[in-house]
ROKE-712149 format. One line per 5 residues: number of its first residue (from 0); their letters; for each residue z, x, y of N, C-alpha, C, O. Coordinates in nm, 3 decimals, always signed. Atoms other than C-alpha are relative to their C-alpha. Example, Ala and Ser with C-alpha at 12.3 -4.5 7.8 and 13.67 -1.06 7.14 Angstrom:
BEGIN
0	AS	+0.000/+0.089/-0.119/+0.780/+1.230/-0.450/+0.000/+0.090/+0.120/+0.066/+0.194/+0.118 ~ -0.006/-0.082/-0.119/+0.714/+1.367/-0.106/+0.073/-0.077/+0.109/+0.090/-0.026/+0.220
// end
This chain:
BEGIN
0	XXXXX	+0.131/-0.101/-0.008/+0.101/+1.032/-0.446/+0.013/+0.076/+0.093/+0.068/+0.047/+0.199 ~ +0.048/-0.108/-0.071/+0.014/+1.328/-0.312/-0.118/-0.047/+0.127/-0.233/-0.061/+0.085 ~ +0.099/+0.057/-0.088/-0.184/+1.203/+0.040/-0.062/+0.147/+0.035/-0.185/+0.136/+0.030 ~ +0.071/-0.085/-0.054/-0.278/+1.563/+0.162/-0.022/+0.118/-0.066/+0.077/+0.167/-0.122 ~ +0.032/-0.106/+0.100/-0.441/+1.848/-0.012/-0.088/+0.087/+0.120/-0.208/+0.066/+0.142
5	XXXXX	+0.096/-0.110/-0.082/-0.565/+2.120/+0.244/-0.061/-0.071/+0.110/+0.006/-0.127/+0.197 ~ +0.082/+0.108/-0.065/-0.835/+1.942/+0.417/-0.009/-0.149/+0.000/-0.040/-0.230/+0.087 ~ +0.016/+0.157/+0.053/-0.823/+1.627/+0.239/+0.076/-0.076/-0.024/+0.171/-0.038/-0.093 ~ -0.107/+0.100/+0.028/-0.645/+1.313/+0.230/-0.040/-0.107/-0.083/-0.160/-0.117/-0.108 ~ +0.009/+0.100/+0.110/-0.630/+1.039/+0.000/+0.010/-0.114/+0.096/+0.091/-0.130/+0.187
10	XXXXX	+0.000/+0.104/-0.065/-0.767/+0.704/+0.101/-0.032/-0.108/-0.095/-0.107/-0.092/-0.190 ~ +0.004/+0.123/+0.119/-0.736/+0.350/-0.081/-0.071/-0.104/+0.073/-0.018/-0.137/+0.179 ~ +0.054/+0.088/-0.047/-0.989/+0.087/+0.000/-0.014/-0.118/-0.123/-0.023/-0.110/-0.246 ~ +0.017/+0.140/+0.066/-1.019/-0.254/-0.120/-0.132/-0.061/+0.009/-0.185/-0.083/+0.118 ~ +0.140/+0.068/+0.001/-1.362/-0.416/-0.255/+0.045/-0.138/-0.053/+0.139/-0.169/-0.125
15	XXXXX	+0.001/+0.135/+0.013/-1.426/-0.772/-0.256/-0.140/-0.043/+0.021/-0.217/+0.021/+0.092 ~ +0.128/+0.071/-0.024/-1.733/-1.016/-0.287/+0.044/-0.129/-0.090/+0.123/-0.135/-0.184 ~ +0.039/+0.142/+0.067/-1.797/-1.372/-0.392/-0.098/-0.087/+0.018/-0.097/-0.208/-0.006 ~ +0.113/+0.074/-0.008/-2.120/-1.447/-0.309/-0.148/+0.076/-0.097/-0.175/+0.194/-0.115 ~ +0.132/-0.088/+0.087/-2.428/-1.334/-0.512/-0.132/+0.064/+0.096/-0.186/+0.011/+0.194
20	XXXXX	+0.118/-0.058/-0.096/-2.700/-1.120/-0.365/-0.117/+0.026/-0.091/-0.108/+0.075/-0.203 ~ +0.119/-0.025/+0.061/-3.033/-1.101/-0.465/-0.004/-0.028/-0.157/-0.053/+0.036/-0.249 ~ +0.035/+0.047/+0.165/-2.991/-1.311/-0.782/+0.116/+0.061/-0.084/+0.124/+0.025/-0.202 ~ -0.107/-0.108/+0.047/-2.691/-1.066/-0.871/+0.110/-0.056/+0.010/+0.137/-0.119/+0.112 ~ -0.127/+0.049/-0.048/-2.343/-1.159/-0.943/+0.106/+0.082/+0.077/+0.077/+0.200/+0.056
25	XXXXX	-0.070/-0.087/-0.081/-2.072/-0.997/-0.716/+0.036/+0.137/-0.066/+0.030/+0.245/-0.008 ~ -0.035/-0.150/+0.065/-1.963/-0.728/-0.972/-0.101/+0.104/+0.048/-0.079/+0.199/+0.123 ~ +0.142/-0.093/-0.054/-2.327/-0.569/-0.930/+0.029/+0.017/+0.137/+0.044/+0.134/+0.170 ~ +0.023/-0.059/-0.187/-2.311/-0.560/-0.536/+0.131/+0.093/-0.009/+0.124/+0.188/+0.069 ~ -0.123/-0.086/-0.045/-1.938/-0.387/-0.577/-0.029/+0.117/-0.078/+0.018/+0.225/-0.043
30	XXXXX	+0.036/-0.137/+0.027/-2.082/-0.144/-0.794/-0.101/+0.075/+0.057/-0.095/+0.198/+0.055 ~ +0.090/-0.098/-0.071/-2.377/-0.037/-0.611/+0.081/+0.032/+0.130/+0.065/+0.143/+0.181 ~ -0.089/-0.061/-0.136/-2.110/-0.048/-0.282/+0.059/+0.161/-0.039/+0.051/+0.266/+0.025 ~ -0.111/-0.136/+0.081/-1.894/+0.227/-0.502/-0.118/+0.084/+0.001/-0.098/+0.197/+0.046 ~ +0.112/-0.141/+0.021/-2.254/+0.423/-0.566/-0.021/+0.053/+0.137/-0.053/+0.170/+0.156
35	XXXXX	+0.028/-0.043/-0.166/-2.287/+0.435/-0.173/+0.125/+0.078/+0.083/+0.120/+0.148/+0.184 ~ -0.134/-0.064/-0.061/-1.937/+0.543/-0.098/-0.017/+0.174/+0.007/-0.016/+0.239/+0.112 ~ -0.006/-0.142/-0.017/-1.965/+0.912/-0.203/-0.103/+0.061/+0.072/-0.217/+0.015/+0.062 ~ +0.090/-0.072/-0.032/-2.124/+1.184/+0.000/+0.120/+0.147/+0.020/+0.228/+0.180/-0.030 ~ -0.090/-0.146/-0.034/-2.004/+1.528/+0.150/+0.098/-0.007/+0.050/+0.131/+0.107/+0.083
40	XXXXX	-0.104/-0.009/-0.062/-1.691/+1.422/+0.303/+0.092/-0.111/-0.059/+0.210/-0.105/-0.024 ~ -0.040/+0.106/+0.079/-1.599/+1.097/+0.072/-0.025/+0.008/-0.155/-0.139/+0.004/-0.201 ~ +0.003/-0.024/+0.177/-1.537/+1.139/-0.323/+0.092/-0.120/-0.038/+0.194/-0.146/+0.024 ~ -0.084/+0.093/+0.053/-1.404/+0.859/-0.516/+0.025/+0.070/-0.140/-0.040/+0.100/-0.240 ~ -0.124/-0.065/+0.123/-1.105/+1.005/-0.723/-0.013/-0.146/-0.100/-0.101/-0.134/-0.186
45	XXXXX	-0.014/+0.111/+0.101/-1.049/+0.645/-0.926/-0.036/-0.148/+0.048/-0.011/-0.189/+0.161 ~ +0.005/+0.169/-0.028/-1.145/+0.263/-0.936/+0.040/-0.044/-0.086/+0.034/+0.011/-0.197 ~ -0.093/+0.075/+0.109/-0.944/+0.000/-1.102/-0.105/-0.090/-0.025/-0.217/-0.094/+0.026 ~ +0.074/+0.093/+0.062/-1.052/-0.278/-1.303/-0.063/-0.098/+0.098/-0.004/-0.123/+0.203 ~ +0.031/+0.129/-0.095/-1.272/-0.565/-1.141/+0.081/-0.113/-0.097/+0.097/-0.143/-0.215
50	XXXXX	-0.116/+0.140/+0.051/-1.027/-0.867/-1.124/-0.107/-0.106/+0.075/-0.192/-0.085/+0.162 ~ +0.053/+0.090/-0.080/-1.143/-1.205/-1.048/+0.095/-0.066/+0.044/+0.192/-0.057/-0.032 ~ -0.100/+0.042/-0.092/-0.923/-1.402/-0.788/-0.038/-0.127/+0.089/-0.145/-0.125/+0.149 ~ +0.016/+0.083/-0.085/-0.909/-1.703/-0.606/+0.006/+0.028/+0.127/+0.085/+0.101/+0.186 ~ +0.026/-0.064/-0.121/-1.064/-1.704/-0.296/+0.106/-0.033/+0.113/+0.149/-0.149/+0.117
55	XXXXX	-0.099/+0.016/-0.109/-0.822/-1.676/+0.003/-0.070/+0.026/+0.172/-0.124/+0.120/+0.231 ~ -0.124/+0.075/+0.022/-0.722/-1.892/+0.191/-0.059/-0.110/-0.116/-0.174/-0.152/-0.131 ~ +0.006/+0.082/+0.090/-0.697/-2.108/-0.071/-0.116/-0.144/-0.009/-0.082/-0.248/+0.048 ~ +0.122/+0.123/-0.004/-1.022/-2.371/-0.124/-0.132/+0.074/+0.075/-0.239/+0.022/+0.046 ~ +0.108/-0.081/-0.056/-1.267/-2.108/+0.093/-0.118/+0.036/-0.044/-0.201/+0.094/+0.027
60	XXXXX	+0.102/-0.042/+0.094/-1.502/-2.056/-0.146/+0.023/+0.073/-0.183/+0.121/+0.084/-0.256 ~ -0.039/-0.024/+0.118/-1.590/-1.921/-0.464/+0.091/+0.114/-0.073/+0.105/+0.209/+0.006 ~ -0.088/-0.129/-0.010/-1.348/-1.656/-0.642/-0.071/+0.119/+0.017/-0.191/+0.139/-0.002 ~ +0.015/-0.133/-0.041/-1.343/-1.326/-0.546/-0.026/+0.099/-0.159/+0.024/+0.078/-0.270 ~ -0.016/-0.118/+0.114/-1.426/-1.025/-0.787/+0.044/+0.114/+0.109/-0.018/+0.132/+0.214
65	XXXXX	-0.080/-0.074/-0.091/-1.180/-0.759/-0.630/+0.017/+0.131/-0.089/+0.017/+0.139/-0.211 ~ -0.066/-0.130/+0.085/-1.082/-0.383/-0.695/+0.021/+0.092/+0.094/-0.036/+0.074/+0.201 ~ -0.061/-0.080/-0.095/-0.922/-0.099/-0.520/-0.099/+0.132/-0.063/-0.149/+0.139/-0.175 ~ +0.037/-0.171/+0.034/-1.065/+0.283/-0.530/+0.072/+0.100/+0.099/+0.079/+0.103/+0.222 ~ -0.029/-0.142/-0.088/-0.913/+0.602/-0.439/-0.063/+0.070/-0.002/-0.147/+0.089/-0.090
70	XXXXX	+0.139/-0.074/-0.069/-1.093/+0.835/-0.236/+0.088/+0.164/+0.014/+0.208/+0.191/+0.004 ~ -0.064/-0.150/-0.055/-1.040/+1.220/-0.145/-0.079/-0.055/+0.128/-0.168/-0.138/+0.107 ~ +0.081/-0.016/-0.088/-1.172/+1.221/+0.198/+0.036/+0.126/+0.115/+0.142/+0.187/+0.103 ~ +0.019/-0.090/-0.058/-1.234/+1.465/+0.464/-0.031/-0.032/+0.142/-0.049/+0.060/+0.222 ~ +0.031/+0.037/-0.123/-1.305/+1.237/+0.774/+0.139/-0.100/+0.039/+0.225/-0.145/-0.037
75	XXXXX	-0.124/+0.050/-0.060/-1.057/+1.073/+0.999/-0.016/-0.161/-0.070/-0.093/-0.191/-0.161 ~ -0.003/+0.121/+0.074/-0.973/+0.701/+0.925/-0.101/-0.084/+0.068/-0.159/-0.169/+0.000 ~ +0.095/+0.086/-0.073/-1.203/+0.546/+1.213/-0.113/+0.059/-0.076/-0.179/-0.025/-0.137 ~ +0.163/-0.015/+0.077/-1.528/+0.776/+1.047/+0.004/-0.098/-0.128/-0.076/-0.182/-0.168 ~ +0.023/+0.095/+0.160/-1.420/+0.626/+0.711/-0.020/-0.139/+0.015/-0.092/-0.192/-0.069
80	XXXXX	+0.007/+0.147/-0.010/-1.394/+0.265/+0.834/-0.188/+0.015/+0.056/-0.278/-0.029/-0.015 ~ +0.147/+0.010/-0.024/-1.747/+0.315/+1.004/-0.082/+0.030/-0.108/-0.195/-0.018/-0.118 ~ +0.094/-0.063/+0.122/-1.874/+0.487/+0.691/-0.035/-0.153/-0.098/-0.144/-0.189/-0.140 ~ -0.009/+0.101/+0.085/-1.768/+0.165/+0.493/-0.049/-0.132/+0.081/-0.049/-0.240/+0.022 ~ +0.052/+0.137/-0.077/-1.904/-0.095/+0.759/-0.157/+0.032/+0.000/-0.234/-0.063/+0.009
85	XXXXX	+0.086/-0.021/+0.012/-2.197/+0.087/+0.737/-0.082/-0.015/-0.130/-0.204/-0.037/-0.130 ~ +0.029/+0.041/+0.132/-2.241/+0.042/+0.375/-0.026/-0.169/-0.028/-0.110/-0.223/-0.099 ~ -0.030/+0.121/+0.027/-2.129/-0.306/+0.405/-0.149/-0.079/+0.099/-0.197/-0.189/+0.074 ~ +0.127/+0.048/-0.100/-2.434/-0.374/+0.674/-0.126/+0.046/-0.091/-0.227/-0.024/-0.078 ~ +0.101/-0.023/+0.066/-2.669/-0.199/+0.428/-0.025/-0.062/-0.115/-0.138/-0.076/-0.161
90	XXXXX	+0.033/+0.086/+0.109/-2.599/-0.395/+0.142/-0.048/-0.159/+0.038/-0.117/-0.229/-0.036 ~ +0.032/+0.112/-0.050/-2.623/-0.706/+0.370/+0.074/-0.119/+0.036/+0.039/-0.237/+0.035 ~ -0.112/+0.064/-0.068/-2.321/-0.833/+0.506/+0.033/-0.029/+0.121/+0.068/+0.063/+0.195 ~ +0.016/+0.024/-0.153/-2.306/-1.026/+0.830/+0.147/-0.042/+0.037/+0.203/-0.112/-0.047 ~ -0.130/+0.017/-0.038/-1.974/-1.059/+0.995/-0.025/-0.136/+0.079/-0.067/-0.117/+0.194
95	XXXXX	+0.010/+0.143/-0.040/-1.993/-1.467/+1.077/+0.135/-0.080/-0.009/+0.139/-0.190/+0.045 ~ -0.121/+0.077/+0.033/-1.662/-1.590/+0.990/+0.129/+0.062/-0.041/+0.116/+0.087/-0.161 ~ -0.161/-0.096/+0.020/-1.280/-1.404/+0.961/-0.015/-0.086/-0.135/-0.068/-0.198/-0.142 ~ -0.035/+0.041/+0.157/-1.215/-1.473/+0.584/-0.083/-0.106/-0.043/-0.029/-0.204/-0.095 ~ +0.128/+0.066/+0.032/-1.547/-1.642/+0.522/-0.030/+0.054/-0.143/+0.015/+0.165/-0.172
100	XXXXX	+0.097/-0.046/+0.119/-1.731/-1.597/+0.187/-0.083/+0.107/+0.021/-0.148/+0.089/+0.124 ~ +0.081/-0.103/-0.003/-1.920/-1.277/+0.154/-0.066/+0.044/-0.097/-0.070/-0.013/-0.206 ~ +0.110/-0.080/+0.094/-2.159/-1.041/-0.009/+0.085/+0.115/-0.058/+0.096/+0.126/-0.180 ~ -0.083/-0.115/+0.012/-1.943/-0.744/-0.013/+0.098/+0.023/+0.131/+0.057/+0.020/+0.247 ~ -0.048/-0.033/-0.113/-1.627/-0.660/+0.179/+0.114/+0.156/-0.014/+0.214/+0.157/-0.086
105	XXXXX	-0.055/-0.141/-0.010/-1.481/-0.306/+0.217/+0.125/+0.012/+0.081/+0.102/+0.016/+0.202 ~ -0.111/-0.010/-0.104/-1.129/-0.278/+0.372/+0.049/+0.130/-0.029/+0.066/+0.158/-0.148 ~ -0.100/-0.114/-0.019/-0.955/+0.048/+0.445/+0.132/-0.049/+0.006/+0.167/-0.112/+0.106 ~ -0.126/+0.017/+0.029/-0.617/+0.003/+0.325/+0.090/+0.136/+0.051/+0.166/+0.106/+0.143 ~ -0.062/-0.122/-0.026/-0.461/+0.350/+0.376/-0.092/+0.112/+0.026/-0.208/+0.116/-0.015
110	XXXXX	+0.075/-0.139/-0.025/-0.553/+0.717/+0.520/+0.087/+0.103/+0.027/+0.135/+0.132/+0.137 ~ -0.136/-0.082/+0.010/-0.308/+0.974/+0.399/+0.113/-0.071/+0.033/+0.124/-0.191/+0.007 ~ -0.136/+0.090/-0.062/+0.031/+0.881/+0.551/-0.003/-0.042/+0.119/+0.100/-0.071/+0.180 ~ -0.003/+0.057/-0.130/-0.127/+0.767/+0.867/+0.073/-0.196/+0.014/+0.076/-0.303/-0.048 ~ -0.057/+0.144/-0.051/+0.049/+0.489/+1.057/-0.057/-0.045/+0.115/-0.018/+0.011/+0.217
115	XXXXX	+0.066/-0.018/-0.137/-0.179/+0.352/+1.323/+0.013/-0.157/+0.072/+0.088/-0.244/+0.028 ~ -0.017/-0.091/-0.091/-0.224/+0.272/+1.585/+0.160/+0.097/+0.056/+0.168/+0.202/+0.119 ~ -0.153/-0.031/+0.021/+0.177/+0.329/+1.577/+0.066/-0.095/-0.039/+0.033/-0.214/-0.034 ~ -0.075/+0.075/+0.076/+0.444/+0.216/+1.407/+0.055/-0.140/+0.036/+0.084/-0.222/-0.051 ~ -0.052/+0.117/-0.067/+0.565/-0.066/+1.648/-0.156/-0.087/-0.005/-0.147/-0.192/-0.067
120	XXXXX	+0.129/+0.105/+0.052/+0.180/-0.236/+1.633/+0.019/-0.033/-0.125/+0.043/-0.151/-0.153 ~ +0.039/+0.014/+0.134/+0.152/-0.184/+1.275/+0.111/-0.086/-0.040/+0.076/-0.170/-0.122 ~ -0.086/+0.074/+0.069/+0.471/-0.348/+1.199/+0.017/-0.153/+0.098/+0.094/-0.243/+0.063 ~ +0.033/+0.149/-0.070/+0.385/-0.656/+1.469/-0.124/-0.056/-0.102/-0.113/-0.169/-0.149 ~ +0.118/+0.072/+0.088/+0.065/-0.729/+1.258/+0.083/-0.017/-0.120/+0.124/-0.131/-0.138
125	XXXXX	-0.097/+0.071/+0.121/+0.279/-0.725/+0.930/+0.052/-0.087/+0.016/+0.030/-0.180/-0.062 ~ -0.064/+0.162/-0.026/+0.493/-0.994/+1.081/-0.072/-0.114/+0.042/-0.026/-0.226/+0.026 ~ +0.081/+0.119/-0.059/+0.234/-1.208/+1.234/-0.001/-0.126/-0.139/-0.034/-0.111/-0.256 ~ +0.013/+0.117/+0.062/+0.262/-1.553/+1.093/-0.139/-0.041/-0.058/-0.239/-0.055/+0.013 ~ +0.135/+0.010/+0.090/-0.009/-1.621/+0.818/-0.103/-0.116/+0.106/-0.224/-0.100/+0.119
130	XXXXX	+0.101/+0.085/-0.029/-0.136/-1.935/+1.019/-0.066/+0.091/+0.110/-0.188/+0.085/+0.130 ~ +0.089/-0.081/-0.132/-0.201/-1.669/+1.340/-0.124/+0.098/-0.079/-0.239/+0.111/-0.037 ~ +0.081/-0.104/+0.054/-0.357/-1.412/+1.103/-0.129/-0.050/-0.033/-0.221/+0.033/-0.044 ~ +0.201/+0.039/+0.012/-0.712/-1.628/+1.039/-0.024/-0.033/+0.172/-0.139/-0.058/+0.210 ~ +0.075/-0.003/-0.137/-0.724/-1.657/+1.425/+0.008/+0.100/+0.110/-0.049/+0.087/+0.219
135	XXXXX	-0.029/-0.116/-0.060/-0.594/-1.318/+1.549/-0.102/+0.126/-0.082/-0.111/+0.132/-0.205 ~ +0.064/-0.123/+0.051/-0.823/-0.985/+1.500/+0.066/+0.096/+0.066/+0.117/+0.055/+0.171 ~ -0.025/-0.088/-0.052/-0.710/-0.651/+1.585/-0.106/+0.056/+0.064/-0.220/+0.039/+0.020 ~ +0.103/-0.064/-0.089/-0.899/-0.469/+1.835/-0.004/+0.175/-0.039/-0.096/+0.246/+0.000 ~ -0.003/-0.122/+0.050/-0.810/-0.132/+1.681/+0.064/+0.001/-0.132/+0.136/-0.085/-0.181
140	XXXXX	-0.022/-0.006/+0.153/-0.771/+0.009/+1.335/+0.177/-0.035/-0.018/+0.274/-0.019/+0.055 ~ -0.162/+0.010/+0.023/-0.448/-0.078/+1.190/+0.017/+0.042/-0.130/-0.060/-0.001/-0.216 ~ -0.008/-0.076/+0.127/-0.300/+0.146/+0.891/+0.137/-0.015/-0.032/+0.215/-0.041/+0.060 ~ +0.058/+0.079/+0.087/-0.180/+0.063/+0.658/-0.062/-0.117/+0.005/-0.057/-0.149/+0.124 ~ +0.037/+0.089/-0.007/-0.343/-0.240/+0.602/+0.125/-0.114/+0.014/+0.186/-0.155/-0.085
145	XXXXX	-0.088/+0.098/+0.023/-0.103/-0.498/+0.729/+0.007/-0.129/-0.085/+0.101/-0.208/-0.077 ~ -0.042/+0.124/+0.117/-0.142/-0.764/+0.460/+0.009/+0.072/-0.131/+0.007/-0.002/-0.229 ~ -0.005/-0.020/+0.159/-0.117/-0.531/+0.146/+0.116/-0.066/-0.056/+0.103/-0.140/-0.153 ~ -0.147/+0.081/+0.107/+0.249/-0.658/+0.032/-0.018/-0.134/-0.026/+0.045/-0.184/-0.119 ~ -0.012/+0.120/+0.058/+0.144/-1.001/+0.035/-0.138/-0.053/-0.054/-0.184/-0.165/-0.032
150	XXXXX	+0.100/+0.021/+0.076/-0.146/-0.983/-0.163/-0.050/+0.030/-0.115/-0.131/+0.123/-0.103 ~ -0.004/-0.038/+0.104/-0.179/-0.959/-0.511/-0.179/+0.039/-0.028/-0.207/+0.127/-0.109 ~ +0.143/-0.084/+0.054/-0.574/-0.886/-0.543/-0.010/+0.117/+0.052/-0.111/+0.184/+0.031 ~ +0.042/-0.115/-0.031/-0.513/-0.603/-0.374/+0.131/+0.084/-0.075/+0.107/+0.196/-0.121 ~ -0.095/-0.092/+0.046/-0.167/-0.476/-0.504/+0.013/+0.032/-0.173/+0.077/+0.124/-0.223
155	XXXXX	+0.027/-0.003/+0.140/-0.258/-0.542/-0.889/-0.105/+0.125/-0.050/-0.089/+0.205/-0.142 ~ +0.070/-0.117/+0.048/-0.545/-0.313/-0.894/+0.023/+0.150/+0.055/-0.018/+0.249/-0.005 ~ -0.028/-0.106/-0.047/-0.406/-0.053/-0.642/+0.114/+0.036/-0.109/+0.100/+0.145/-0.164 ~ -0.099/-0.064/+0.105/-0.101/-0.020/-0.888/-0.099/+0.077/-0.102/-0.054/+0.184/-0.145 ~ +0.070/-0.100/+0.122/-0.407/+0.116/-1.161/-0.030/+0.108/+0.057/-0.027/+0.212/-0.008
160	XXXXX	+0.047/-0.122/+0.002/-0.531/+0.346/-0.936/+0.096/+0.120/+0.071/+0.077/+0.242/+0.077 ~ -0.125/-0.089/-0.096/-0.205/+0.476/-0.721/+0.127/-0.044/-0.060/+0.194/-0.101/+0.026 ~ -0.109/+0.077/+0.013/+0.091/+0.359/-0.908/+0.121/+0.067/+0.083/+0.217/-0.007/+0.107 ~ -0.095/-0.038/-0.068/+0.313/+0.599/-0.709/-0.040/-0.026/+0.151/+0.051/+0.002/+0.229 ~ +0.012/+0.002/-0.147/+0.166/+0.531/-0.364/+0.127/-0.083/+0.084/+0.175/-0.181/+0.027
165	XXXXX	-0.110/+0.039/-0.057/+0.445/+0.441/-0.115/-0.050/-0.019/+0.159/-0.117/+0.069/+0.212 ~ +0.076/+0.048/-0.106/+0.358/+0.254/+0.221/+0.116/+0.104/+0.111/+0.238/+0.112/+0.127 ~ -0.054/-0.100/-0.121/+0.439/+0.506/+0.494/+0.059/-0.079/+0.116/+0.138/-0.022/+0.191 ~ -0.113/+0.064/-0.121/+0.580/+0.243/+0.750/+0.141/-0.058/-0.055/+0.250/-0.045/+0.001 ~ -0.099/+0.051/+0.096/+0.791/+0.064/+0.471/+0.087/+0.077/-0.059/+0.208/+0.053/-0.048
170	XXXXX	-0.079/-0.049/+0.071/+0.906/+0.305/+0.260/-0.021/-0.052/-0.167/+0.008/+0.022/-0.261 ~ +0.008/+0.064/+0.113/+0.818/+0.041/-0.036/-0.114/+0.071/-0.103/-0.231/+0.091/-0.067 ~ +0.132/+0.017/+0.083/+0.619/+0.127/-0.342/-0.061/-0.114/-0.063/-0.016/-0.228/-0.056 ~ +0.117/+0.101/+0.058/+0.345/-0.057/-0.519/+0.098/-0.072/-0.098/+0.075/-0.193/-0.106 ~ -0.049/+0.076/+0.109/+0.594/-0.161/-0.800/+0.082/-0.087/+0.091/+0.069/-0.208/+0.072
175	XXXXX	-0.093/+0.072/-0.053/+0.849/-0.282/-0.564/-0.074/-0.140/+0.094/-0.039/-0.258/+0.095 ~ +0.099/+0.155/-0.045/+0.562/-0.509/-0.349/-0.016/-0.078/-0.087/+0.027/-0.192/-0.067 ~ +0.043/+0.070/+0.083/+0.416/-0.617/-0.683/+0.126/-0.125/-0.055/+0.111/-0.241/-0.095 ~ -0.098/+0.097/+0.068/+0.766/-0.754/-0.786/+0.047/-0.108/+0.099/+0.078/-0.224/+0.069 ~ -0.020/+0.126/-0.088/+0.833/-0.932/-0.474/-0.097/-0.131/+0.012/-0.065/-0.236/+0.067
180	XXXXX	+0.116/+0.098/-0.012/+0.507/-1.135/-0.508/+0.033/-0.097/-0.118/+0.068/-0.065/-0.232 ~ -0.011/+0.114/+0.086/+0.530/-1.494/-0.651/-0.088/+0.028/-0.147/-0.192/+0.093/-0.147 ~ +0.057/-0.024/+0.125/+0.431/-1.486/-1.018/-0.119/-0.062/-0.009/-0.210/-0.020/-0.080 ~ +0.122/+0.063/+0.029/+0.182/-1.713/-0.984/-0.117/+0.024/+0.049/-0.219/-0.038/+0.020 ~ +0.085/-0.069/-0.114/-0.008/-1.499/-0.716/-0.032/+0.082/-0.106/-0.149/+0.074/-0.144
185	XXXXX	+0.047/-0.097/+0.093/-0.005/-1.233/-0.979/-0.118/-0.062/-0.135/-0.222/-0.015/-0.182 ~ +0.088/+0.036/+0.103/-0.113/-1.485/-1.250/-0.144/-0.056/+0.005/-0.223/-0.085/-0.085 ~ +0.132/+0.067/-0.029/-0.400/-1.613/-1.078/-0.111/+0.107/+0.003/-0.226/+0.073/+0.029 ~ +0.102/-0.088/+0.012/-0.575/-1.265/-1.118/-0.039/+0.015/-0.122/+0.050/+0.045/-0.202 ~ +0.015/-0.033/+0.138/-0.789/-1.234/-1.435/-0.092/+0.103/-0.005/-0.194/+0.096/+0.064
190	XX	+0.121/-0.115/+0.007/-0.974/-0.892/-1.540/-0.128/-0.035/-0.053/-0.146/-0.125/-0.135 ~ +0.128/+0.045/+0.015/-1.314/-0.901/-1.560/-0.064/+0.040/-0.118/-0.180/+0.005/-0.141
// end
């Protein structure tokens, strides 16, 4: 997938929600979030289908509705993340618990070919043991998102919108990352 064209970069974001908001199901909230994303510096190029997936970690709440969007952006990664956090707050997300149930979650997966803050830090976060991931939170933006390759609920919809995407730090493509996942993880996703 080409990641740069002129002053534009491609960015990938994951969307998720598993709590109703105002009596509306999570998929309505995700559509509302998508409607708020585009502005003069961010344009949605493609959105995957919505998928139902078990809450992660297992047993932590109701099933999620997940999707991935491919964006054209003319802002840096930190500004895009701030934009996503503003949308989350506007919709009503409060950050009380890491990996807890939520009305909306907008995760920045990648921004162009950026590996942030540097390759060594990015690799360290990718290698973080699962038990430590629930306790540790980075103090800075880590890109690409350090847990892309282990999450079917990200990779399956990502493959729909950017099948040619290659992880700039590992060199792995989406198809290879998907093939490495357990079949049960992929089978747990259901198109909405």
